[in-house]
N, C-alpha and C positions, 0 to 999 in steps of 0.2 A: 519411301520411308525406311530408314535403316535403324537397327537396334541391336541390343545385346540381351542375353538371357542369364539370370542368376537363379540359383536353387538354394533354398534354406528350409530347415525343418519346421513342421507345424507344431502346434501345441500338443497334439496327440502324440507325436514322436517324442517330445521332451518329457511328457508325463509318463509315457511308456518306459523310457530309459530310467527315469527317476524311480519308478516302481520297483526296479531291480536292485536298488541300493539296500533296502532292508534285507532282501534275500541274500545279497553278498555278505552282509554283516553276520547274518545267522550262520551261513556256511563257514565263514572265517572263525567264528567262535566255537561251533560244534565240531567241525572237522578242520582243525588248523593246518594239517599237512596237505589238504586238498582245497586250500583257500581260493585257488585260481578257478575252481568250478563255479564260484559265485559270480564270476565275470561272464558266464555264458549268456545270461539274460540281456545285459546291456550290449554285449557283442552281437547277439542275434538281432536286437532292435537296430543297431547301427548298420548291420549288413542289409536288413530289409529296407532301411532308409536309403542306402546307396542304390539298391536295386530299383526302388521306387523313383529315385531321381534320374536313373538312366533309361527308364522305360517310357516311351511315347512322349508326345508333346514337345519334341525338341525343336521343331520348325514352326514358328508362329509368325504370321504376317497380318498387317492391318492397313487398311486404306481409309483415309478420312476425307470426306468431301467438304470443301469450303466454298462459300459463296463468292461471287465476284466483288461484291461490296455490301456493306451493312449500314443502316441508319442508326445513329446514336439513340439509345433507348429501346432499340428493337430486340426482341427475343427470337432467336433463330434455332433451328434444329439441324445439327450436324449428323450426317449418316456415317457410321463407322462399320465397315465391312471387315470381318475377322475370319481368318482361316488358320486352323491349328492341326498339325499332324498328330495322330494318335487319338483324335476325336474325344476330348473330355466332354462330359455332358453339360457342364456349366463353366462359365468363365467370368471373372470380374474385370471391369474396365474402369479407368480413371484418366482424367485429363490434367495436364499442366497448362492452364490457360494463361494468356498474356495479362498483365495488370489492367489493361483496358477492357478486359472481359470478365464477367462474373459467371461462374458455374457453381451452383449449389452443391455443397459437399464434394467439391473438386470433380463434379461430373461422375461420381461413382455410381455404378449400376451393375447388376448381374444380367447376363444374357445366356440364353439356351442355344446350344449348337446342335445342328443336325448334319450328320456326316462330316463333322469337323468344320462346318461353316455356319456363320450367323451374322446378323446385322443388328445395330442398336441406334436409336435416335437419342442424341445427347443435346440437352437444351443449354444454351449460353445466352447471356444478355450483354449487349454492348453498352458500357456505362460512360465511356468518354471517346472523343474523336481521336483519330490517329491511325497508325498502321498496326494491326494486331494479328495474332495467329495462335495456333495451338502448338506450343513448343515441343511437347512430347506426349505420348500416349502410353499408359501402363496396362499391360495385360497380365492377369494373375489367375492361376488355376491350381487345383490340388492334383497330386499324382494319383494313380489308380488305387494305391493302397492307403491314401490319405495321410501319409507320413511326411510329405514334402510339399512346399509351395514352389511352383515354377513361375517366375516373374520375368516378363520381357519388357524392356523399356525401348520404345520405338521413337526415334527422333523424327521431327517433322519441321521442315523449313518453309512450308507454304504460308503465305501471309495474305491479308486482304485489308482494304481501307475501310475505316469507319467514318462515314460522311455525316454532314449535318442532316437533321431529320426533315425530309421533304415529304413525308407521308401525308401531312395535312394538305399540301398542294395536290398530291396525286389523288387523295380520297375525297377531299371536300373543296378543292380549288374551284372546279367548274360550278359547283352548287353555290358557293359563296359569290362567285363572279356574277352568276345569273341573278342572284338576289340583290346585288348592289351595283350592277352594271349601269354605266352612265352614257355609254357610246354604242356604236354599232347597231345591232338589230333592236336595241331597247333605247334608242336615242330619244324616243318620244317622252320618256319620263322626266327629262331635264329641259324640255322645251319651255322657254320662258324664264329659265334660271340662268345664272352666269353673267359674264361680262362681254363675251365674244358675240358680235353681231352675226345672226344666222339668216334671217329673211325678213322681208317687209310684207306684212299681211294685213288684210282688212281688220279693222278694229271690231272686236266682239265683246259682248257683255261679259263682264268678269275680268277682263284684261286690265292691267295697270295703266291708268290714264297718263302716268308719267312717261310711258313708252310711245305715246302718240307722236308721230313725225308730222308736224304741222305744215312743213314745206311741201312734202309729198302729198299730204291730204289736200292742200290747196290746188296742187297740180292736177290731181285726179278727181277733185271735187267729191271726195269721199274720204271718211276717216281711215287712215292707215297707221299701223303701229309697228314698231320694231320688235322683232322676236330675237331673243338671245339664247345662247347655249353655254354650258359650262366650259370654261377655258381648258384647253389641253396643253400638253407639252410643258407642264409644270415641273419644277425640280424638287425631288424628294430625296433627302439625305438621311440614311440610317446610321446613327452613331451608336456603336455598341461598346459599352464599358466591359473590358475583360480583366479588370483588376482582381485583387484578392477577394473582396466580398462577393463578386459575381461568380467566383469558383466554388462557393459553398453549395452543397446539394439541396435540391428541393424535390421531394418524392423520388429520390434515387438518382436524379440527374442534376448536374451543375446548372446554376441560374443562367449562365451564359449560353448553354445549349438550348434552354427554353427560349431565351431571347432570340437566338439565331433562327430557330424554327419559326417563331412568330414573324420575324423580319422577312424571311424568305416567302412566307405566305402573302404578306402585305406587298412585298416587292413584285411578286408575280401579278397580283391584281393591279398594281400601279402601272406595270409595263403593258398589261392588256388594255388599260384605259388610256394609253398614249402618253403617260408621264415619263420623265427621265429620272433615273434612279442612280444613286451613288452609295458607296459603303465606306464608313470611317470607323476604325477600331482603335482603342487606346487603353492604356493603363497609366503608368507614370509618364508616358509619352506616346505620341501617335505611333501605331504599329502598322496599320493598313489605311491607305488613302487612295481610293479608286477614283477614276473619272466617271462622269455621267454617261450612262448607257440608256438606250431606248429600244423598244421593240421586244416582242415576246421571245425572240431568239437570243436575246442577251441574258436570259435567266440562267443559262448554263455558266456564263462567266461569273455572275453573282454567286452561284453555288460554289464555284471553284475558289473564289475569294473568301467566302464564308468558312470553307474548310480550313483555311490558313489561320483563322482566329485561334490563338493559343490561350491556354489557361494561365493567367498571370498570378504572380505571388506578391506583387507590389501594390502600394496604395494608389488609387486613381487620382491623377492630377487634372481636375476639371478645367482649371484656368488655362493651362498649357494646351490641352486637347481642343477645347472649344474655341479658343482664340486662334489657334492654327487653322481650324475648320472654317472660321468666319473669314479669314484672309483669302481662302481659296474660292469663296462664293462671290460671284460678280453680280448676282441679282437676288431678289427676295426668294427664299426657298423655305420649304417645310422640312424641319429637322426633327427626326424622331430619335429621342435619346433613351436607350435602354440602360438602366443603372440600378444600383442598390446602395442604401446607406443604413448604418446601424447606430451611429453616434451623431451628436449635434455638431461636432467639430467638422467632420467631413461634409455634413449636410450644409453647413454654413458656406463652405467653399463652393458647393454646387449652386446655392442660391445666388451667390455673388457673381459667378460666371454666367449663369442663366440671365440675370438681370440686364447684362450688357448685350447678350445675344438676342433677347426677345424684342429689343427696340427696332431691329431690322428684319428679323425673320419670324416665321410662324413656328413655334416650338411646342413639341409634344413630348412629355416625359412618361415612360412606361416602367412601372415597377410591379413586382409580383407581391401578392398579399402574403404576409407572414402568417401562414396558417398555424405554424407551430406555436407562436406566441398567443394567437387567438385561442388555440385549444387549451393552453395552460391557464389563461384567464377564465375561460368558461368551465373548466373542470372543477368539480366540488372538492374542496380541500379535505384531507384526511388528518394530517398532522401539521405541526408548525412549519416544517420545511415546505409543504405545499402552499401555505399562506405566503411565505417569503417569495417563492417562485412566482406566485400569482401577482403579488404587489410589484415585483421587479418587471414582469412581463407587461403589466398594465402601464408602468412608467415608460417603457420603451415604445409601446404602441401610442401613448399620448404624444411623445416626442415626434414620432413618425407622422401622426396626423397634423401636428403643428407645422412641420416642414412642408407637407403637401398643401396645407392651407396657404402658406407663404408663397409657394409656387403658383397656385391658382390666383392669388392676389396680384401677382406680377403679370398675369395674362397667359400663363402657361397652361396648356391643356394636359391634364393628368389622366392617365389610364392605369388604374390599379385593378388587377384581375387575378383570378386563381391560375395556377400553373397550367391547367389543362384547358383554359378558356381564353388565355391571353391573346392568341392569334385571332380568334373571332372578334373579340372586343376591339383589338387594334384596327382590324379592317373596317369595322363599323364606324369607329371614330374617324378614321381617315376619310371614308366616303362622306361622312356627315360634314366634315370641314370643307371638303371639296364641293359638296352640294351648296353649302352656305357661302361659297366664294370668298373665304377668309384668306386665301392665298393671294 
């Protein structure tokens, strides 16, 4: 990290120099022939300021540790190690963070130095995906006389990637999988369900009589029934809307990042259960269209593709995107669509596109609850403006519920959840559909 040092006076130096102005005026009036004596005070302050600026603290270095990668929405602590010659007792630090990062009050903090060295933990939050870094670090300290500020600007070119949030997979993935697992060590929970033939067993009380195999029963002279299991190797396609409305923030993060996090969690469970997964991202036109992948080892590829989903500023074209997706699918698939709508015009295009898609495929639409509108409706009004806001918010929520009811009427499975629970709700809905063999 390289930098440059600047020196400028403190308020104390300015006030001290200004305090000599009345004295200079008095000397000029009382002793006109010795008017220059009145300049002694400002000159002395100027001289002391120059001395303070030249004394100590000339060499300052800083080392900032950056992580290898960060998940969007994650708050990290960066360690800043500072060394200053001349050993000032305290030093102020600040950061020039990348726009993808948020540092409260520009990361300003005071740190105490011992023998000219010290370290500080600076907290920053990743608010969007991309490549970010700390562009520069400011160090500022007072001279020994308190008359000058010495400020060193240290450039930093180290960057790190901000990736989709996979913390739910790391922290809760195994627990969720154990809870909803349908294969492997917990295969017994789906025995008797599904459409794939598993085994021929003796008929027992409580079994479905429609599963009796009469031909085999006659051959063995004993009732035998077919036992089924949930079908594996299904196709699950995650369609992520990355248009303008999905770029709006919810609890500090864009909706699309919330959707990507829930998508990765569900994709991980799907891969563990033996299904094949694909990713489709779109706004005004398709942006990412991956092939189907299978196996737990393919999760890294999905994560890499999810990191490429950009924040769009255009309106979403549901007809173009979903029609293009349908032409790429050669068999019945489960399509999980993450989207958002705020007006009836865009919602009508969504319903029209979905009505054609749902005839062939199993469709699930995932939306985040608009907690801001719900809070406005539930809040007690204080003045007329609050009443206007509440009426407007209630109208928007009513339109939203009408659209979701239309989707359900078409046979679409709708998941509407809070931003911090959408992943769990989506996994539960996916497992429920799989258990019911609707695919």
